[in-house]
N, C-alpha and C positions, 0 to 999 in steps of 0.2 A: 487442563490444558484444552480439552475439547468447546469449553464456553468459549475460551480465546478465540481458539479457529472460528467458530459458529460467529463471533464478533467480527474479524477480519472481514469475512465475506460480506455480512450485515453492513458495516462500512461501504466496503467497495460497490454492493449493489445500491445503496442510496445514492451513493455519488451518481451512479450513473443515470438513474431516473429522475434526478435532481434539472437536468440538462433540459427536460420536457414538461416542466411545472406551468400549470395554469395558475393565473393572478385574477380572477374573478372576485368581485367582493363576497360573492355567497362561499368561495371557496377560503377566501379569508377568514371569514369568521368562523367555517367549520376550524380552519385551523386554528384559531384563538381558541376555540372551544377546548381542541384537542391537547392543546398545548394545557390550559389549565387542568383537565383530569390528569395529565402528565405530571404537572406539579405537584398534585394533591396524592398520587401514588407516591412520587419522589420523598413528600414530608413522612409519608408511612413506609420508608424504605425498601418499596417495592421497586428493586431497580429495574429489573428485566422489563417489568409491565409498563413502569412509565417510559424506558427507553423506547418500547413499541408506538406509545402515545407520541411522543417526539418526532419520531419516524414518520408517523401517518401525517404530522400537523405538517410536516416539511414537505412531505408529498403533497398535500394541497395547497401550500403555499411555499416554495423553497425560501423565500428571503425573510421568512419569519425569525426574527433575531431573538425572541425569549425561546423561542421551540430549540435554537443552538445552543443557548445557554444552559437551559435545562438538560439536555443532551449532552454537552460538556461537565456538567456537574456529575451527572452519571459516570463516565468514562473516567473522571479523574477520581472520585470518588472508589473506585472501582480498580485505580490502579493502570488502565489502559492508556498510557500517556502517549504513546505512538499514536493510537487511534485518535485521541484527542487533538495530535498535532495535525493528521489529516484533517479532521472536521474544520479545525480553524484555518486551514489552508481552503477547504471548500467554501467556508463562510464568506472567505474576504472578497469572493466575487458574486455574494449574492445578497450582501447586508451592505451598510452605509460604512464609510471609511472609521468613522468612529466607533460604531458597534464591532468591526473587525480589530481595531485596537484593543479591545475590551477582551474579547474571547482570546485573543494571542495572550493578553496580560494573565488570564485565566489559569492557562496552561504554562506559561514560566513561572507564575507563583507555586506552581503545584513542583516543578523542577527546583524553585530555590529551596523550598519546605525541605526537601529530599536530599539538598547538597548536591543537586547536579548542577553546576553553575554553568557550565558551557552551555548546555542545553536550555537554561535559563535565561542565558544571554542571548543565545538566539531567537526564542521566542521574543522575548522583548524589544529586540531590534526590529523583530516583524511588527511588531504593535507599532511601533515609532515608524515605519516604514507605511505602516498603513494610515497612520494620523500622527505628524510630528508633534499636533499640540496635547494629547492626552497623556493627559498627568502621570496616571496609572503604569504606563510603559517606559514612561522615564524615570519614575519613583524607583520600579523595579529593576532596570537597568543600573542605576545608581548603586542600589543595594548590592547587587552581584558584583559589581566592581569593586565595593569596598570589601566584600569577602574574597575577593581575589588579590586584594592586598594592594589596588590601584585608585589611590585619594583621587588624584588628577582626572581620571577618566571618570570619576564617579560625579565629580563637580562639573565635566562637560556634558555627560549624558543628564543630569538632573536640570543643568539652566538656570536661569536666575528667575523665569517669572513662573508664579503657581499660587495659588489660595488655599489650597485646602490643607488641614492641620497636620496631614503626614508630611505635605512638602513642606511645609516651614519648618517642623521639628527637624526634618532631615537636612535640611538646608543648615539650620544652625548648628548642628551636628557636625557638619563637614569644615564649618568655620573653624574647628579646634579652638586656640587659644585668641582666636581674633574676636574678643567677648564682645565689642560694640557692634560687629557685623551680626553676630549669632544674637543678640538680645534683639536687635531691630527685627527679625521675624518670629520671634518669643511672642513680642507685643501685639502682633496680628494674629495669634491663634485664640480660635473661639472655644474651645473646650477649657471653663475657668480652671478645673482642678489640675491639668497638666499646664495650663501657663501660669499658675500660682507656683506650682511646683518647680520649674522652670526657671522662674522668677527668683525665687529665694536663691537659687546657686548663683545666678547673673549679678545679683545682689550684694553677694560676698565681697569685702572690700579688696580692691585690685592688689593691695599690698599684700594681701594671704594669698599668693599665687599656688602655693603646694596645696591648700586646702581646697581653692576653686576649682583648679582643675581636678584635682583627684573627686570632688563631686561631680565633676562633669564627665568622669570617666566611669564612677557608677552608673552616671544614667545611660553610658552608650553600652556597657557591659549587658545592663537590666534590658537594653533594646535588642540585644544579639549583634553588637558590633564590635567586639573585643579588640578589633584591628585598629577602631579610633582610638582607643583607649591606650592600646600600646604606643601609636604613634605620639598622643598627647603627653603621657605621662614621661615618654624617653626624651622629649625635649629639655625635662629638667633633670635629666638621670642624677646629676652630682648632688644636688638638693635632697633629691627622694631617697637617697643611700641611709639616711636617718629619719626618716618620716615612716614610723610601719604602717598608716594606713594607707601610703602609698605604694609600698613594696606589696602589701597586701593586694590591692586592686590590680596591681600589675602582675602579680601572679595568678590571678583568676582570671583576668584577661589572656595572658599566655596560655593558661588553661583551656579555658573556650576555645582559643583559636588552633589548638592541637601541638605548641611547641612545649612537650611535657617536660623537658632538660630546665628550660628558663623558668618554668612556671614553680618548680622543684625549689629552684634556686632563691627565687623571689618568695614564694612561701615560708620558706625556713628562716630567710632575713626577717620577714615580718615576727617570727617567733623570737628571733634573738634580740628583735626591738620590743618586746612582752606587748604585743598587740592583745587588746581586748576586743577580740573577736569572734563570736562563736563558731563560725563556718571554716575557719583555719584549716581545723584537722582534717574536715571531710574532703576539703579541696584538694588538700596536701594528699589523702589517700587516695583520690581520683588521679591525681597526676601518677603517683607511683604506681599504680594499678594501671594505668595507661601506657605506663614507660615500661610494663612486664617486670617490675619488683615488688612481687607478693606479699614478701617478709616485710618489708617498709610499708606497704600499704595496710598492709593487718594491723601492724603497731599503729600507725596512723588512726585508723578507726578506733582502736582500744582505748586511745589513749583520753578520750572526751566521751567515750559511751554511757550513756545513761538512760534508766526506764522511761524518761519523760521526752527522748527527744526520738520519737518514733521513726521519723523520715529517715534520719543518720542510721538508726538501729536497721529498720528493714534493708537499707541499701548495704548493710553490713554482712546481713543474714543472706540475701540475694547472693552475694560476692562468696561467702562460704560455701554455700549450696552450688553455686555454678562449677565449683572446684572441689567436689565432693569432700566437702569438711563438714560432716554431719554432728561428729561429736561435738565438735568445737561451737558449732551452732546450738545445739542442744544444751551443753553446759553453760554457755551465757546465757540463753534465755531462763533457764531454772534459777542460775543464779540472780539475775535481775527481778525474776518473779518472787524470789524470797524477800527482796526490798518492798517490791510494789506489786500486787495479785491483783494486775488490771487484764481486761478484756482483750486490749491489741495486743500485749504480751502473750496470753494463753493463744489466741488466733494464730501468731507465728508461729508457737512451739507445734498447733497442729499442723501446720503447712509443712514443718519439718517431718513430722511424723508420716503426713499422708505422702510425701514425696519419696520416703522410704519403705512405704506400706507398713508402718508398724502399727496396724489398725487397732490394737488392743487398746497401747497407750491413747491413740487419737481417739479412741470412743468413750474414755473415762473423760478427758477435759470437755469433749462435746456434751456429755450428762451434765459435767460441774456447769458448764455455760448455758446450757439449757433452763437452769433452775433461777437463773438471774432475771429480774423482773423491770431493770431501769435500763435497758438496751438501747441504744438510738436506733434509727431506721438504718443506717451504715450497718450497725455491728449486727442487727436482726438479718438483714440480706447476707452477710458474710457467714454468719452462723449456720444459715440453712443452707446456704452453698455447701459447707465441708459436709454438713450433714448428709445432704445429695450424693456427694463424691464418695462418703464414705459407705454410705447403700449401695453403691451402684458397683463397690468394690465387691460386695458379696449379697446378691439379692437375694433374701429370702422373703421378705414382705412386699409384693409388688404392688399392694392396694396402698400401703404407707409410703411407700415412695412416690407414687402417683400424687397421692396427697400434697408430699412435701415439694414437689415439683410445681404444682399448681398454687401453692402458697409462694414460692418463690417468684413466680410469673408476675405477681402485681408491683413487683418492684421497678422491674424495666422490662417490658415487653418486646423493646427491640434488641435485646441482649442476645448475641449468637448463641451463648453458652445453653440459654435458656433450651434452644431447640435441639443443641447437640443433645443435653439429658433426656428432652422427651423422644428423640431419635433411638437413645441407647435403650430407655425403657419401652419403646413400643418395638424395637428389635426383639429384646427378651421375652415379650408376651406375645411373639409370630405375627406382629401385624406389620406386615412388610409395606405395604404401600403406604400406610400413614408414618410408616418408618422414615421410609424416604423421602415422603415430602417433608417431614420435620427436619432432616439433614440437608436438603437443599435448602429449606429456608435458612438453616443456619450458616449454610456458606454463602448466600445470599447477603447476610446481614453481617458477616463479618469482613471488615475493613481493613484488618492487619494479618489475619492468615494464620494465625494459631489454631483457632477453634474450626476453620474451613480445612484444613489438614486433616485434622483428627475425623471430622465428617465424612471427607471425601475417602480416608481409608474405610470408614463402616460402610459407606454406600458400595464400597468395591468388593467388602467382602459379601455382600447380600446378592451379588450379581450372578 
């Protein structure tokens, strides 16, 4: 909270001193050098230091577009979206119209990613107002209109003139079943892999309309536009009733769009038609789960559970632990381990034991895994992580824990959890200043918030 208040003050202050910026060539060169330093710090994820450099760059030259972009990246990465809006507004009177449109679109894209579509729309409209020809703003606004269920507005926002692959693909998507018009745009795409992928669909015989539209719907869903898939497939609602793949994709589209009752209806219809699709049950489980029907959700997860489908299994275990079903998670994993004694299943069971602080059982599995010699790099990293977590629960050998953390650091020096671990160890060694430094670095690196919350609690306990 303190850092956010300081950031508000910071944004306010630099918006004032921009009013008196000097534009000599010497200052422009200094500004460019400072911007480059800021970009290098940003790459190393020293966000506060990078921000300082971008601010200094803008003091020297208030129209430095690259410094604005760098500062916007910092603000957006750290979740300061309102401040990024203020920055975009300030930049709009300092840089070119196209540059202003790009900065507004950066902010709009962030709002779009977190599904705040009204704010996204506002930013993309500001981008278009700055430069009506800027493709990024028109594409962003069209995408937002699609998510809000307004295809006509999306078409108006996108327009008919554009050359980028992103524009051409979205334009083709918005043609729905006007295949000739859609294919015209696909033929102009430069990315050969994307072009070939879409060409294969558009070249499906027009007589096989169900297959062709279902294939297109799959592309819409994969691209993040389930509403387009719903609109397209519902144009053939009668024919699709006996077409299992069509029912599945329609169900998946309803799931992604948040219409869980319709998703359940269509996915069950696909199952009744004996669809051969491995993801039906997990999508049905999600639909039941989001519809607050836990019993049916668990039943759907369990119908197709297997020791080799690790992604679905991990999601199932997540649901069990989130709903305090430890015993069910434990018995399921132990049963699967009897079929296949894999690292992945063992580490899932370690997680269950850790969540409920069954440290003795956790230790037994960690010792077993520690004897394996053919682990992948990601498996080794995960094993070391749980060994550290285990050791932090009962620190007896600080030297060994110190060594574990150092060995863990080779996998990802930008991992906020690494610095959290260091902070916890240093706190136990009574090295308060070093502990605070490590915890502050953990907070800076954490863009999701889970690690930062733990680090902030530890910092508060040390004050």
